[in-house]
PyMOL commands that place a pseudoatom at each C-alpha (Angstrom):
pseudoatom trace, name=CA, resn=UNK, resi=1, chain=A, elem=C, hetatm=0, pos=[-30.032, -1.748, 9.470]
pseudoatom trace, name=CA, resn=UNK, resi=2, chain=A, elem=C, hetatm=0, pos=[-26.779, -3.593, 8.763]
pseudoatom trace, name=CA, resn=UNK, resi=3, chain=A, elem=C, hetatm=0, pos=[-23.981, -3.519, 11.326]
pseudoatom trace, name=CA, resn=UNK, resi=4, chain=A, elem=C, hetatm=0, pos=[-21.378, -0.835, 10.566]
pseudoatom trace, name=CA, resn=UNK, resi=5, chain=A, elem=C, hetatm=0, pos=[-18.600, -3.396, 9.976]
pseudoatom trace, name=CA, resn=UNK, resi=6, chain=A, elem=C, hetatm=0, pos=[-20.623, -5.133, 7.250]
pseudoatom trace, name=CA, resn=UNK, resi=7, chain=A, elem=C, hetatm=0, pos=[-21.535, -1.798, 5.636]
pseudoatom trace, name=CA, resn=UNK, resi=8, chain=A, elem=C, hetatm=0, pos=[-17.842, -0.831, 5.556]
pseudoatom trace, name=CA, resn=UNK, resi=9, chain=A, elem=C, hetatm=0, pos=[-16.915, -4.225, 4.067]
pseudoatom trace, name=CA, resn=UNK, resi=10, chain=A, elem=C, hetatm=0, pos=[-19.554, -3.843, 1.334]
pseudoatom trace, name=CA, resn=UNK, resi=11, chain=A, elem=C, hetatm=0, pos=[-18.349, -0.309, 0.548]
pseudoatom trace, name=CA, resn=UNK, resi=12, chain=A, elem=C, hetatm=0, pos=[-14.739, -1.514, 0.375]
pseudoatom trace, name=CA, resn=UNK, resi=13, chain=A, elem=C, hetatm=0, pos=[-15.724, -4.327, -1.978]
pseudoatom trace, name=CA, resn=UNK, resi=14, chain=A, elem=C, hetatm=0, pos=[-17.639, -1.916, -4.230]
pseudoatom trace, name=CA, resn=UNK, resi=15, chain=A, elem=C, hetatm=0, pos=[-14.676, 0.475, -4.332]
pseudoatom trace, name=CA, resn=UNK, resi=16, chain=A, elem=C, hetatm=0, pos=[-12.356, -2.425, -5.197]
pseudoatom trace, name=CA, resn=UNK, resi=17, chain=A, elem=C, hetatm=0, pos=[-14.714, -3.566, -7.967]
pseudoatom trace, name=CA, resn=UNK, resi=18, chain=A, elem=C, hetatm=0, pos=[-14.958, -0.058, -9.465]
pseudoatom trace, name=CA, resn=UNK, resi=19, chain=A, elem=C, hetatm=0, pos=[-11.162, 0.267, -9.308]
pseudoatom trace, name=CA, resn=UNK, resi=20, chain=A, elem=C, hetatm=0, pos=[-10.692, -3.072, -11.057]
pseudoatom trace, name=CA, resn=UNK, resi=21, chain=A, elem=C, hetatm=0, pos=[-13.186, -2.101, -13.778]
pseudoatom trace, name=CA, resn=UNK, resi=22, chain=A, elem=C, hetatm=0, pos=[-11.390, 1.233, -14.272]
pseudoatom trace, name=CA, resn=UNK, resi=23, chain=A, elem=C, hetatm=0, pos=[-8.036, -0.521, -14.687]
pseudoatom trace, name=CA, resn=UNK, resi=24, chain=A, elem=C, hetatm=0, pos=[-9.479, -2.885, -17.292]
pseudoatom trace, name=CA, resn=UNK, resi=25, chain=A, elem=C, hetatm=0, pos=[-10.724, -0.254, -19.695]
pseudoatom trace, name=CA, resn=UNK, resi=26, chain=A, elem=C, hetatm=0, pos=[-8.591, 1.093, -22.556]
pseudoatom trace, name=CA, resn=UNK, resi=27, chain=A, elem=C, hetatm=0, pos=[-6.804, 4.366, -21.861]
pseudoatom trace, name=CA, resn=UNK, resi=28, chain=A, elem=C, hetatm=0, pos=[-7.622, 5.950, -25.228]
pseudoatom trace, name=CA, resn=UNK, resi=29, chain=A, elem=C, hetatm=0, pos=[-3.934, 6.300, -26.107]
pseudoatom trace, name=CA, resn=UNK, resi=30, chain=A, elem=C, hetatm=0, pos=[-2.207, 4.880, -29.175]
pseudoatom trace, name=CA, resn=UNK, resi=31, chain=A, elem=C, hetatm=0, pos=[1.078, 3.031, -28.636]
pseudoatom trace, name=CA, resn=UNK, resi=32, chain=A, elem=C, hetatm=0, pos=[4.391, 2.314, -30.285]
pseudoatom trace, name=CA, resn=UNK, resi=33, chain=A, elem=C, hetatm=0, pos=[5.975, -0.690, -28.527]
pseudoatom trace, name=CA, resn=UNK, resi=34, chain=A, elem=C, hetatm=0, pos=[9.548, -1.749, -29.273]
pseudoatom trace, name=CA, resn=UNK, resi=35, chain=A, elem=C, hetatm=0, pos=[12.388, -4.067, -28.277]
pseudoatom trace, name=CA, resn=UNK, resi=36, chain=A, elem=C, hetatm=0, pos=[15.004, -1.404, -29.079]
pseudoatom trace, name=CA, resn=UNK, resi=37, chain=A, elem=C, hetatm=0, pos=[14.899, 2.348, -28.619]
pseudoatom trace, name=CA, resn=UNK, resi=38, chain=A, elem=C, hetatm=0, pos=[16.195, 2.679, -32.189]
pseudoatom trace, name=CA, resn=UNK, resi=39, chain=A, elem=C, hetatm=0, pos=[12.934, 1.201, -33.480]
pseudoatom trace, name=CA, resn=UNK, resi=40, chain=A, elem=C, hetatm=0, pos=[10.980, 4.188, -32.127]
pseudoatom trace, name=CA, resn=UNK, resi=41, chain=A, elem=C, hetatm=0, pos=[10.644, 7.580, -33.808]
pseudoatom trace, name=CA, resn=UNK, resi=42, chain=A, elem=C, hetatm=0, pos=[13.744, 9.489, -32.587]
pseudoatom trace, name=CA, resn=UNK, resi=43, chain=A, elem=C, hetatm=0, pos=[12.065, 12.915, -32.716]
pseudoatom trace, name=CA, resn=UNK, resi=44, chain=A, elem=C, hetatm=0, pos=[9.080, 11.696, -30.693]
pseudoatom trace, name=CA, resn=UNK, resi=45, chain=A, elem=C, hetatm=0, pos=[11.303, 10.031, -28.061]
pseudoatom trace, name=CA, resn=UNK, resi=46, chain=A, elem=C, hetatm=0, pos=[13.463, 13.163, -27.789]
pseudoatom trace, name=CA, resn=UNK, resi=47, chain=A, elem=C, hetatm=0, pos=[10.423, 15.430, -27.526]
pseudoatom trace, name=CA, resn=UNK, resi=48, chain=A, elem=C, hetatm=0, pos=[9.066, 13.520, -24.548]
pseudoatom trace, name=CA, resn=UNK, resi=49, chain=A, elem=C, hetatm=0, pos=[12.405, 12.853, -22.816]
pseudoatom trace, name=CA, resn=UNK, resi=50, chain=A, elem=C, hetatm=0, pos=[14.029, 16.250, -23.420]
pseudoatom trace, name=CA, resn=UNK, resi=51, chain=A, elem=C, hetatm=0, pos=[13.887, 17.145, -19.732]
pseudoatom trace, name=CA, resn=UNK, resi=52, chain=A, elem=C, hetatm=0, pos=[13.959, 13.585, -18.420]
pseudoatom trace, name=CA, resn=UNK, resi=53, chain=A, elem=C, hetatm=0, pos=[16.590, 11.608, -16.600]
pseudoatom trace, name=CA, resn=UNK, resi=54, chain=A, elem=C, hetatm=0, pos=[19.872, 10.652, -18.277]
pseudoatom trace, name=CA, resn=UNK, resi=55, chain=A, elem=C, hetatm=0, pos=[18.634, 7.064, -17.934]
pseudoatom trace, name=CA, resn=UNK, resi=56, chain=A, elem=C, hetatm=0, pos=[15.913, 7.848, -20.505]
pseudoatom trace, name=CA, resn=UNK, resi=57, chain=A, elem=C, hetatm=0, pos=[18.292, 9.365, -23.063]
pseudoatom trace, name=CA, resn=UNK, resi=58, chain=A, elem=C, hetatm=0, pos=[18.925, 7.405, -26.273]
pseudoatom trace, name=CA, resn=UNK, resi=59, chain=A, elem=C, hetatm=0, pos=[22.722, 7.304, -25.833]
pseudoatom trace, name=CA, resn=UNK, resi=60, chain=A, elem=C, hetatm=0, pos=[22.423, 5.638, -22.420]
pseudoatom trace, name=CA, resn=UNK, resi=61, chain=A, elem=C, hetatm=0, pos=[19.701, 3.240, -23.585]
pseudoatom trace, name=CA, resn=UNK, resi=62, chain=A, elem=C, hetatm=0, pos=[21.662, 2.187, -26.688]
pseudoatom trace, name=CA, resn=UNK, resi=63, chain=A, elem=C, hetatm=0, pos=[24.764, 1.570, -24.545]
pseudoatom trace, name=CA, resn=UNK, resi=64, chain=A, elem=C, hetatm=0, pos=[22.681, -0.491, -22.114]
pseudoatom trace, name=CA, resn=UNK, resi=65, chain=A, elem=C, hetatm=0, pos=[21.186, -2.494, -24.996]
pseudoatom trace, name=CA, resn=UNK, resi=66, chain=A, elem=C, hetatm=0, pos=[24.701, -3.257, -26.252]
pseudoatom trace, name=CA, resn=UNK, resi=67, chain=A, elem=C, hetatm=0, pos=[25.858, -4.563, -22.853]
pseudoatom trace, name=CA, resn=UNK, resi=68, chain=A, elem=C, hetatm=0, pos=[22.884, -5.715, -20.762]
pseudoatom trace, name=CA, resn=UNK, resi=69, chain=A, elem=C, hetatm=0, pos=[23.099, -8.113, -17.825]
pseudoatom trace, name=CA, resn=UNK, resi=70, chain=A, elem=C, hetatm=0, pos=[22.502, -11.663, -19.065]
pseudoatom trace, name=CA, resn=UNK, resi=71, chain=A, elem=C, hetatm=0, pos=[19.094, -11.829, -17.393]
pseudoatom trace, name=CA, resn=UNK, resi=72, chain=A, elem=C, hetatm=0, pos=[17.639, -8.478, -18.576]
pseudoatom trace, name=CA, resn=UNK, resi=73, chain=A, elem=C, hetatm=0, pos=[15.749, -7.581, -21.765]
pseudoatom trace, name=CA, resn=UNK, resi=74, chain=A, elem=C, hetatm=0, pos=[14.678, -3.985, -22.350]
pseudoatom trace, name=CA, resn=UNK, resi=75, chain=A, elem=C, hetatm=0, pos=[11.318, -2.921, -23.771]
pseudoatom trace, name=CA, resn=UNK, resi=76, chain=A, elem=C, hetatm=0, pos=[10.076, 0.537, -24.723]
pseudoatom trace, name=CA, resn=UNK, resi=77, chain=A, elem=C, hetatm=0, pos=[6.776, 2.276, -25.289]
pseudoatom trace, name=CA, resn=UNK, resi=78, chain=A, elem=C, hetatm=0, pos=[5.634, 5.643, -26.544]
pseudoatom trace, name=CA, resn=UNK, resi=79, chain=A, elem=C, hetatm=0, pos=[2.050, 6.595, -25.775]
pseudoatom trace, name=CA, resn=UNK, resi=80, chain=A, elem=C, hetatm=0, pos=[0.307, 9.077, -28.052]
pseudoatom trace, name=CA, resn=UNK, resi=81, chain=A, elem=C, hetatm=0, pos=[-2.837, 11.095, -27.557]
pseudoatom trace, name=CA, resn=UNK, resi=82, chain=A, elem=C, hetatm=0, pos=[-4.377, 13.004, -30.446]
pseudoatom trace, name=CA, resn=UNK, resi=83, chain=A, elem=C, hetatm=0, pos=[-1.385, 12.030, -32.604]
pseudoatom trace, name=CA, resn=UNK, resi=84, chain=A, elem=C, hetatm=0, pos=[1.184, 13.662, -30.292]
pseudoatom trace, name=CA, resn=UNK, resi=85, chain=A, elem=C, hetatm=0, pos=[3.728, 11.785, -28.180]
pseudoatom trace, name=CA, resn=UNK, resi=86, chain=A, elem=C, hetatm=0, pos=[2.778, 12.131, -24.527]
pseudoatom trace, name=CA, resn=UNK, resi=87, chain=A, elem=C, hetatm=0, pos=[4.537, 9.445, -22.465]
pseudoatom trace, name=CA, resn=UNK, resi=88, chain=A, elem=C, hetatm=0, pos=[7.819, 7.567, -22.925]
pseudoatom trace, name=CA, resn=UNK, resi=89, chain=A, elem=C, hetatm=0, pos=[8.389, 4.360, -20.969]
pseudoatom trace, name=CA, resn=UNK, resi=90, chain=A, elem=C, hetatm=0, pos=[11.393, 2.116, -20.414]
pseudoatom trace, name=CA, resn=UNK, resi=91, chain=A, elem=C, hetatm=0, pos=[10.653, -1.339, -19.091]
pseudoatom trace, name=CA, resn=UNK, resi=92, chain=A, elem=C, hetatm=0, pos=[12.934, -4.210, -18.201]
pseudoatom trace, name=CA, resn=UNK, resi=93, chain=A, elem=C, hetatm=0, pos=[12.071, -7.870, -18.247]
pseudoatom trace, name=CA, resn=UNK, resi=94, chain=A, elem=C, hetatm=0, pos=[14.347, -9.754, -15.877]
pseudoatom trace, name=CA, resn=UNK, resi=95, chain=A, elem=C, hetatm=0, pos=[14.803, -13.366, -14.870]
pseudoatom trace, name=CA, resn=UNK, resi=96, chain=A, elem=C, hetatm=0, pos=[15.199, -13.487, -11.099]
pseudoatom trace, name=CA, resn=UNK, resi=97, chain=A, elem=C, hetatm=0, pos=[15.498, -16.450, -8.851]
pseudoatom trace, name=CA, resn=UNK, resi=98, chain=A, elem=C, hetatm=0, pos=[17.246, -18.471, -6.207]
pseudoatom trace, name=CA, resn=UNK, resi=99, chain=A, elem=C, hetatm=0, pos=[20.117, -19.512, -8.518]
pseudoatom trace, name=CA, resn=UNK, resi=100, chain=A, elem=C, hetatm=0, pos=[21.131, -15.850, -8.926]
pseudoatom trace, name=CA, resn=UNK, resi=101, chain=A, elem=C, hetatm=0, pos=[21.447, -15.146, -5.191]
pseudoatom trace, name=CA, resn=UNK, resi=102, chain=A, elem=C, hetatm=0, pos=[25.095, -15.098, -4.087]
pseudoatom trace, name=CA, resn=UNK, resi=103, chain=A, elem=C, hetatm=0, pos=[25.687, -17.824, -1.520]
pseudoatom trace, name=CA, resn=UNK, resi=104, chain=A, elem=C, hetatm=0, pos=[28.387, -17.894, 1.143]
pseudoatom trace, name=CA, resn=UNK, resi=105, chain=A, elem=C, hetatm=0, pos=[29.297, -21.151, 2.750]
pseudoatom trace, name=CA, resn=UNK, resi=106, chain=A, elem=C, hetatm=0, pos=[27.276, -24.314, 3.160]
pseudoatom trace, name=CA, resn=UNK, resi=107, chain=A, elem=C, hetatm=0, pos=[23.544, -23.663, 3.197]
pseudoatom trace, name=CA, resn=UNK, resi=108, chain=A, elem=C, hetatm=0, pos=[22.592, -27.269, 3.852]
pseudoatom trace, name=CA, resn=UNK, resi=109, chain=A, elem=C, hetatm=0, pos=[19.230, -28.220, 2.365]
pseudoatom trace, name=CA, resn=UNK, resi=110, chain=A, elem=C, hetatm=0, pos=[18.934, -24.814, 0.679]
pseudoatom trace, name=CA, resn=UNK, resi=111, chain=A, elem=C, hetatm=0, pos=[21.855, -25.760, -1.633]
pseudoatom trace, name=CA, resn=UNK, resi=112, chain=A, elem=C, hetatm=0, pos=[19.673, -28.497, -3.106]
pseudoatom trace, name=CA, resn=UNK, resi=113, chain=A, elem=C, hetatm=0, pos=[16.793, -26.177, -4.014]
pseudoatom trace, name=CA, resn=UNK, resi=114, chain=A, elem=C, hetatm=0, pos=[16.493, -25.931, -7.773]
pseudoatom trace, name=CA, resn=UNK, resi=115, chain=A, elem=C, hetatm=0, pos=[13.710, -23.442, -8.409]
pseudoatom trace, name=CA, resn=UNK, resi=116, chain=A, elem=C, hetatm=0, pos=[13.261, -21.991, -11.891]
pseudoatom trace, name=CA, resn=UNK, resi=117, chain=A, elem=C, hetatm=0, pos=[13.737, -18.278, -12.429]
pseudoatom trace, name=CA, resn=UNK, resi=118, chain=A, elem=C, hetatm=0, pos=[10.671, -16.072, -12.266]
pseudoatom trace, name=CA, resn=UNK, resi=119, chain=A, elem=C, hetatm=0, pos=[10.136, -13.462, -14.962]
pseudoatom trace, name=CA, resn=UNK, resi=120, chain=A, elem=C, hetatm=0, pos=[9.535, -9.906, -13.783]
pseudoatom trace, name=CA, resn=UNK, resi=121, chain=A, elem=C, hetatm=0, pos=[8.440, -6.949, -15.901]
pseudoatom trace, name=CA, resn=UNK, resi=122, chain=A, elem=C, hetatm=0, pos=[9.389, -3.629, -14.351]
pseudoatom trace, name=CA, resn=UNK, resi=123, chain=A, elem=C, hetatm=0, pos=[8.675, -0.114, -15.540]
pseudoatom trace, name=CA, resn=UNK, resi=124, chain=A, elem=C, hetatm=0, pos=[12.042, 1.448, -14.779]
pseudoatom trace, name=CA, resn=UNK, resi=125, chain=A, elem=C, hetatm=0, pos=[15.663, 0.434, -14.477]
pseudoatom trace, name=CA, resn=UNK, resi=126, chain=A, elem=C, hetatm=0, pos=[16.839, -2.341, -12.160]
pseudoatom trace, name=CA, resn=UNK, resi=127, chain=A, elem=C, hetatm=0, pos=[20.377, -0.946, -12.127]
pseudoatom trace, name=CA, resn=UNK, resi=128, chain=A, elem=C, hetatm=0, pos=[19.845, 2.792, -11.740]
pseudoatom trace, name=CA, resn=UNK, resi=129, chain=A, elem=C, hetatm=0, pos=[17.652, 5.157, -9.760]
pseudoatom trace, name=CA, resn=UNK, resi=130, chain=A, elem=C, hetatm=0, pos=[14.849, 7.166, -11.219]
pseudoatom trace, name=CA, resn=UNK, resi=131, chain=A, elem=C, hetatm=0, pos=[11.588, 6.522, -12.960]
pseudoatom trace, name=CA, resn=UNK, resi=132, chain=A, elem=C, hetatm=0, pos=[11.159, 4.580, -16.158]
pseudoatom trace, name=CA, resn=UNK, resi=133, chain=A, elem=C, hetatm=0, pos=[8.637, 7.071, -17.480]
pseudoatom trace, name=CA, resn=UNK, resi=134, chain=A, elem=C, hetatm=0, pos=[8.704, 10.611, -18.792]
pseudoatom trace, name=CA, resn=UNK, resi=135, chain=A, elem=C, hetatm=0, pos=[5.833, 12.879, -19.670]
pseudoatom trace, name=CA, resn=UNK, resi=136, chain=A, elem=C, hetatm=0, pos=[6.145, 15.359, -22.524]
pseudoatom trace, name=CA, resn=UNK, resi=137, chain=A, elem=C, hetatm=0, pos=[6.949, 18.890, -21.381]
pseudoatom trace, name=CA, resn=UNK, resi=138, chain=A, elem=C, hetatm=0, pos=[3.801, 20.694, -20.295]
pseudoatom trace, name=CA, resn=UNK, resi=139, chain=A, elem=C, hetatm=0, pos=[1.811, 17.510, -19.739]
pseudoatom trace, name=CA, resn=UNK, resi=140, chain=A, elem=C, hetatm=0, pos=[-0.009, 17.317, -16.436]
pseudoatom trace, name=CA, resn=UNK, resi=141, chain=A, elem=C, hetatm=0, pos=[-0.707, 13.564, -16.138]
pseudoatom trace, name=CA, resn=UNK, resi=142, chain=A, elem=C, hetatm=0, pos=[-4.357, 12.676, -15.803]
pseudoatom trace, name=CA, resn=UNK, resi=143, chain=A, elem=C, hetatm=0, pos=[-6.068, 9.379, -15.019]
pseudoatom trace, name=CA, resn=UNK, resi=144, chain=A, elem=C, hetatm=0, pos=[-5.944, 8.205, -18.638]
pseudoatom trace, name=CA, resn=UNK, resi=145, chain=A, elem=C, hetatm=0, pos=[-2.159, 8.750, -18.716]
pseudoatom trace, name=CA, resn=UNK, resi=146, chain=A, elem=C, hetatm=0, pos=[-1.677, 6.484, -15.708]
pseudoatom trace, name=CA, resn=UNK, resi=147, chain=A, elem=C, hetatm=0, pos=[-4.006, 3.948, -17.313]
pseudoatom trace, name=CA, resn=UNK, resi=148, chain=A, elem=C, hetatm=0, pos=[-1.859, 4.181, -20.460]
pseudoatom trace, name=CA, resn=UNK, resi=149, chain=A, elem=C, hetatm=0, pos=[1.234, 3.164, -18.498]
pseudoatom trace, name=CA, resn=UNK, resi=150, chain=A, elem=C, hetatm=0, pos=[-0.615, 0.125, -17.154]
pseudoatom trace, name=CA, resn=UNK, resi=151, chain=A, elem=C, hetatm=0, pos=[-1.962, -0.663, -20.620]
pseudoatom trace, name=CA, resn=UNK, resi=152, chain=A, elem=C, hetatm=0, pos=[1.539, -0.553, -22.147]
pseudoatom trace, name=CA, resn=UNK, resi=153, chain=A, elem=C, hetatm=0, pos=[2.851, -2.898, -19.459]
pseudoatom trace, name=CA, resn=UNK, resi=154, chain=A, elem=C, hetatm=0, pos=[-0.108, -5.224, -20.040]
pseudoatom trace, name=CA, resn=UNK, resi=155, chain=A, elem=C, hetatm=0, pos=[0.438, -5.280, -23.801]
pseudoatom trace, name=CA, resn=UNK, resi=156, chain=A, elem=C, hetatm=0, pos=[4.166, -5.962, -23.466]
pseudoatom trace, name=CA, resn=UNK, resi=157, chain=A, elem=C, hetatm=0, pos=[3.589, -8.641, -20.854]
pseudoatom trace, name=CA, resn=UNK, resi=158, chain=A, elem=C, hetatm=0, pos=[1.040, -10.363, -23.079]
pseudoatom trace, name=CA, resn=UNK, resi=159, chain=A, elem=C, hetatm=0, pos=[3.313, -10.059, -26.119]
pseudoatom trace, name=CA, resn=UNK, resi=160, chain=A, elem=C, hetatm=0, pos=[6.259, -11.564, -24.252]
pseudoatom trace, name=CA, resn=UNK, resi=161, chain=A, elem=C, hetatm=0, pos=[4.398, -14.805, -23.495]
pseudoatom trace, name=CA, resn=UNK, resi=162, chain=A, elem=C, hetatm=0, pos=[6.550, -16.450, -26.163]
pseudoatom trace, name=CA, resn=UNK, resi=163, chain=A, elem=C, hetatm=0, pos=[9.536, -15.818, -23.874]
pseudoatom trace, name=CA, resn=UNK, resi=164, chain=A, elem=C, hetatm=0, pos=[7.735, -17.200, -20.829]
pseudoatom trace, name=CA, resn=UNK, resi=165, chain=A, elem=C, hetatm=0, pos=[5.113, -15.900, -18.456]
pseudoatom trace, name=CA, resn=UNK, resi=166, chain=A, elem=C, hetatm=0, pos=[5.940, -12.749, -16.465]
pseudoatom trace, name=CA, resn=UNK, resi=167, chain=A, elem=C, hetatm=0, pos=[4.790, -13.656, -13.021]
pseudoatom trace, name=CA, resn=UNK, resi=168, chain=A, elem=C, hetatm=0, pos=[5.936, -10.525, -11.204]
for i in range(1, 168): cmd.bond("trace and resi %d" % i, "trace and resi %d" % (i + 1))
show_as sticks, trace
zoom trace
């Protein structure tokens, strides 16, 4: 028989592999992806976000779009199952990096560092608390719903390659 430590390592690897395969399969949802909340069906967005955070309401999102930080671009997704809106998502793509860190005083060699910004895609809001997702009233999220959130992020990340690779 194999030593227990090797058996545990093999089991962990198999679990990791199954998890990775699960994450790579389609969720079965249909998606509407957009650069502006106004591009999405207003009734569908309202139906999903009716009980959600103020940070998911159209008025807030439109105001944010009108006056975003210079390094933030907002993205949106609605996930549908069986033709009904089920999940609303707000994502932000942000350029973050060393140049944006406030510096006080002489930092010596660190002042000479000129690293490019990294692109980060976040499901949520960098400037406010709360989740960047809402489930339609009455929806009890299942595994495919969580896969749908990952799938929407993947699709937006792949689509944004023209703006530069999202590395975070």
